[in-house]
C-alpha positions as CSV (number, residue, x, y, z in Angstrom):
1,M,6.5,-15.4,21.3
2,M,3.6,-13.7,19.7
3,M,3.2,-9.9,19.9
4,S,0.2,-8.8,21.9
5,D,-2.8,-7.3,20.1
6,A,-2.1,-3.8,21.5
7,D,1.6,-3.9,20.5
8,L,0.8,-5.1,17.0
9,Y,-1.8,-2.4,16.4
10,R,0.5,0.2,17.8
11,L,3.3,-1.1,15.5
12,A,0.9,-1.2,12.6
13,S,-0.1,2.4,13.1
14,W,3.5,3.7,13.3
15,S,4.6,1.6,10.3
16,T,1.6,2.8,8.2
17,W,2.6,6.4,8.9
18,L,6.1,5.5,7.8
19,S,4.8,3.9,4.7
20,L,2.8,7.0,3.9
21,V,5.8,9.3,4.3
22,A,8.0,7.0,2.2
23,L,5.2,7.0,-0.5
24,V,5.2,10.8,-0.6
25,I,9.0,11.0,-0.8
26,S,9.0,8.4,-3.6
27,G,6.4,10.5,-5.5
28,I,8.5,13.7,-5.0
29,A,11.7,11.9,-6.2
30,L,9.8,10.5,-9.3
31,A,8.5,14.0,-10.2
32,I,12.0,15.4,-9.9
33,F,13.4,12.5,-12.0
34,F,10.9,13.3,-14.8
35,A,11.5,17.0,-14.5
36,G,15.0,16.5,-16.0
37,P,17.7,15.7,-13.4
38,G,17.3,11.9,-13.8
39,E,19.5,9.9,-11.5
40,P,19.9,9.6,-8.6
41,F,16.2,10.5,-8.2
42,G,15.0,7.4,-10.0
43,S,16.8,5.2,-7.5
44,I,15.6,7.3,-4.6
45,N,12.1,6.7,-5.9
46,D,12.7,2.9,-6.1
47,A,14.2,2.8,-2.6
48,F,11.3,4.6,-1.0
49,I,8.7,2.6,-2.9
50,A,10.4,-0.5,-1.4
51,L,10.4,1.1,2.0
52,S,6.7,2.0,1.7
53,L,5.8,-1.5,0.8
54,V,7.8,-3.2,3.5
55,A,6.4,-0.8,6.1
56,L,2.9,-2.1,5.2
57,V,3.6,-5.6,6.5
58,P,2.6,-4.9,10.1
59,A,-0.7,-3.4,8.8
60,V,-1.3,-6.5,6.8
61,L,-0.7,-8.7,9.9
62,A,-2.9,-6.3,12.1
63,V,-5.8,-6.7,9.7
64,D,-5.4,-10.4,9.8
65,R,-5.4,-10.3,13.6
66,L,-8.5,-8.0,13.8
67,A,-10.4,-10.2,11.4
68,G,-9.9,-13.3,13.6
69,D,-12.1,-16.1,12.3
70,Q,-14.2,-13.8,10.1
71,L,-14.1,-14.7,6.4
72,A,-11.6,-17.6,7.2
73,P,-9.6,-18.9,5.4
74,I,-9.9,-16.1,2.8
75,V,-8.3,-13.5,5.1
76,R,-5.3,-15.7,5.9
77,I,-4.8,-16.6,2.2
78,V,-4.9,-12.9,1.2
79,T,-2.6,-12.0,4.1
80,V,0.1,-14.5,3.1
81,A,-0.3,-13.5,-0.6
82,A,0.0,-9.8,0.2
83,I,3.2,-10.3,2.3
84,A,4.6,-12.4,-0.5
85,G,3.7,-9.7,-3.1
86,I,5.4,-7.1,-0.9
87,V,8.5,-9.1,-0.7
88,L,8.5,-9.7,-4.5
89,A,7.8,-6.1,-5.4
90,S,10.2,-4.5,-2.9
91,A,13.0,-7.0,-3.8
92,G,12.5,-6.0,-7.5
93,Q,12.9,-2.4,-6.6
94,L,16.1,-3.0,-4.7
95,L,17.5,-5.3,-7.5
96,L,16.7,-2.5,-10.0
97,I,18.7,0.0,-7.9
98,V,21.8,-2.2,-7.9
99,R,21.2,-2.9,-11.7
100,V,20.7,-6.7,-11.2
101,I,17.5,-6.4,-13.2
102,T,16.3,-3.9,-15.9
103,L,13.5,-1.4,-15.6
104,E,11.4,-3.8,-17.8
105,D,12.1,-6.6,-15.3
106,S,11.0,-4.5,-12.5
107,Y,7.6,-4.0,-14.2
108,I,7.2,-7.7,-13.9
109,T,8.2,-8.0,-10.3
110,G,6.3,-4.9,-9.4
111,G,3.2,-5.9,-11.3
112,L,3.1,-9.4,-9.9
113,G,3.9,-8.2,-6.4
114,I,1.3,-5.5,-6.3
115,L,-1.6,-7.6,-7.4
116,P,-2.0,-9.4,-4.0
117,V,-1.5,-6.1,-2.2
118,L,-4.4,-4.7,-4.2
119,A,-6.4,-7.8,-3.2
120,W,-5.6,-7.1,0.4
121,M,-6.8,-3.5,-0.1
122,L,-10.1,-4.9,-1.4
123,L,-10.3,-7.2,1.6
124,V,-9.8,-4.2,3.9
125,A,-12.7,-2.5,2.2
126,V,-14.8,-5.6,2.6
127,L,-13.9,-6.0,6.3
128,A,-14.6,-2.3,7.0
129,L,-17.9,-2.0,5.1
130,G,-19.2,-5.6,6.0
131,P,-18.6,-6.8,9.5
132,G,-17.1,-3.4,10.6
133,I,-13.8,-4.7,11.7
134,L,-12.3,-1.3,10.8
135,P,-14.1,2.1,10.5
136,A,-16.2,2.5,7.4
137,P,-14.2,5.5,6.1
138,V,-11.2,3.1,5.8
139,G,-13.2,0.9,3.5
140,W,-14.6,3.7,1.4
141,L,-11.1,5.2,1.0
142,A,-9.7,1.8,0.0
143,I,-12.4,1.6,-2.7
144,L,-11.5,5.2,-3.8
145,V,-7.9,4.2,-4.1
146,L,-8.7,1.1,-6.3
147,V,-11.0,3.3,-8.5
148,A,-8.2,5.9,-8.8
149,I,-5.7,3.1,-9.8
150,V,-8.0,2.0,-12.6
151,A,-8.6,5.6,-13.7
152,T,-4.9,6.3,-13.8
153,A,-4.2,3.2,-15.8
154,V,-6.9,4.2,-18.3
155,V,-5.5,7.7,-18.6
156,A,-1.9,6.4,-19.0
157,S,-3.1,4.2,-21.9
158,V,-4.3,7.3,-23.7
159,T,-1.8,10.1,-22.8
160,F,1.4,10.9,-20.9
161,G,0.5,14.6,-20.8
162,P,-0.9,16.8,-18.0
163,L,-4.0,14.7,-17.6
164,L,-1.8,11.8,-16.5
165,W,0.0,14.0,-13.9
166,I,-3.4,15.1,-12.5
167,A,-4.5,11.4,-12.3
168,C,-1.3,10.5,-10.6
169,L,-1.6,13.3,-8.1
170,A,-5.2,12.3,-7.3
171,L,-4.1,8.7,-6.9
172,V,-1.4,9.7,-4.4
173,G,-3.8,11.9,-2.6
174,A,-6.3,9.0,-2.3
175,L,-3.5,6.7,-1.1
176,V,-2.3,9.2,1.5
177,A,-5.9,9.7,2.8
178,W,-6.4,5.9,3.0
179,M,-3.1,5.2,4.7
180,A,-3.7,8.0,7.2
181,S,-7.2,6.6,8.0
182,L,-5.8,3.1,8.4
183,A,-3.0,4.4,10.7
184,L,-5.5,6.3,12.9
185,A,-7.8,3.2,13.0
186,F,-4.9,1.0,14.3
187,A,-3.9,3.6,16.9
188,A,-7.4,3.8,18.2
189,T,-7.9,0.0,18.2
190,A,-8.1,-1.9,21.5
191,P,-7.9,-5.7,21.5
192,Q,-11.7,-6.1,21.6
193,T,-12.8,-3.2,19.5
194,A,-15.8,-3.4,17.1
195,W,-16.4,-0.4,14.8
196,A,-19.9,0.8,14.3
């Protein structure tokens, strides 16, 4: 039996808030890990990254439902790819915790897994700023996150010093703002809502 639109959007809102909280906890654990204590904070970071990713699945499904036939079949292809990416990246994080794979292996599972999730974020921006399926701020914040990811990668290729920490904090801030806007949009969405 398929979940009703209202129930899916409500679930997507709550799970996006959960994803946001898990992301913040993972960031705190990572900062503590690098501050010196090491384990178990690396594993805590990995576990909360996996939780943050898995909690996004209802949001991915909700965006697919909201889009309906708009941009078909691209939306469905990106939806399936994003969910597969979430499964791959989160499984890699969990396998790293139990030491089935190495940290270097987790870069592969994480990197390959996150690419379709980034494509989904771009799709969210397109759907928000084009046909207005979501509020425009959700789209602009998605673009801000994607720009912050690129900027952080550029900074990381040059330095691991304080500038990288600033870039990472800016990225987490952008992600938190985007996820909050997405969660609020789902909470406000009725089955036949169009955003101006």
